[in-house]
C-alpha positions in Angstrom: -57.3 17.0 -126.0 -59.5 14.8 -126.9 -59.2 11.1 -126.0 -59.9 8.3 -127.9 -60.6 4.8 -126.7 -60.1 1.6 -128.8 -62.3 -1.3 -127.1 -60.6 -4.6 -126.5 -62.6 -6.3 -129.3 -59.9 -4.7 -131.5 -56.7 -5.5 -129.3 -57.6 -9.2 -130.3 -56.1 -8.4 -133.6 -53.5 -5.4 -132.7 -52.3 -3.2 -130.1 -55.0 -0.3 -129.8 -53.5 2.3 -127.6 -55.3 5.0 -126.2 -54.6 8.5 -128.2 -55.0 12.0 -127.1 -55.6 14.4 -130.1 -55.9 18.2 -130.7 -58.3 17.2 -133.9 -61.2 19.4 -134.1 -63.5 16.7 -135.7 -63.2 12.8 -136.0 -61.7 12.1 -139.2 -59.0 14.2 -138.1 -58.6 12.2 -134.6 -58.8 9.0 -136.1 -56.1 10.1 -138.6 -53.8 10.8 -135.7 -54.5 7.2 -134.4 -53.6 5.6 -137.7 -50.3 7.4 -137.9 -49.6 5.7 -134.5 -51.0 2.2 -135.7 -51.4 2.0 -139.5 -53.3 -1.4 -139.5 -55.6 0.0 -137.3 -57.4 1.8 -140.4 -58.3 -1.4 -142.1 -60.3 -2.6 -139.2 -61.8 0.7 -138.7 -62.5 2.3 -142.3 -63.2 0.3 -145.3 -61.7 0.7 -148.7 -63.4 3.8 -149.5 -62.4 5.5 -146.1 -65.9 5.2 -144.6 -66.7 3.7 -141.2 -67.2 -0.2 -141.5 -70.6 -1.8 -140.7 -69.4 -3.3 -137.7 -67.7 -0.1 -136.2 -69.4 1.8 -133.9 -68.2 5.1 -132.4 -69.1 7.0 -129.6 -68.6 10.5 -128.8 -69.4 12.1 -125.1 -72.2 8.9 -125.2 -73.8 9.8 -128.2 -73.7 7.4 -131.2 -72.2 9.0 -134.1 -74.8 8.5 -137.0 -72.3 9.6 -140.2 -70.3 7.1 -141.4 -69.1 8.3 -144.4 -67.5 12.1 -143.7 -66.9 11.5 -140.0 -67.1 15.0 -139.8 -68.6 15.2 -136.1 -67.2 18.3 -133.9 -65.2 17.2 -131.1 -64.1 19.5 -128.0 -61.3 19.6 -126.4 -62.2 17.2 -123.5 -64.7 14.9 -126.2 -64.5 11.4 -125.1 -63.9 9.1 -128.2 -65.0 5.0 -127.9 -64.1 3.1 -131.0 -66.0 -0.4 -130.7 -66.4 -3.5 -133.0 -69.9 -4.2 -132.7 -70.5 -8.3 -131.9 -72.7 -10.1 -134.5 -73.1 -14.1 -134.8 -75.1 -16.3 -132.4 
C-alpha cells in the first residue's frame, strides 16, 4: 500500500496521522486520508478541489507538477509526502 505522510507544518492545526492506502493515484490516496480526517481537506485542497498554492507533494522523491487533476500514479510501495511550503520573511 502507498504510504502518505503529512509533515509537521500541518500538525500545528489538526492531527495528521500517516495513512496507508491501496489507491492507484494521488487523488484517491488523498480522499482516503480525508475520509479519516475531513478537516484536513481544507488545508490541502482549495474550494475547487485543486492543490493549494502553499502545498507541495512529493511522490517517491519527485515533486508532483499536476495541481488540478492530481492523477499522478502511485505504486503499492510509494511514499507520498504532503507539506505546506513556508512563506514570509
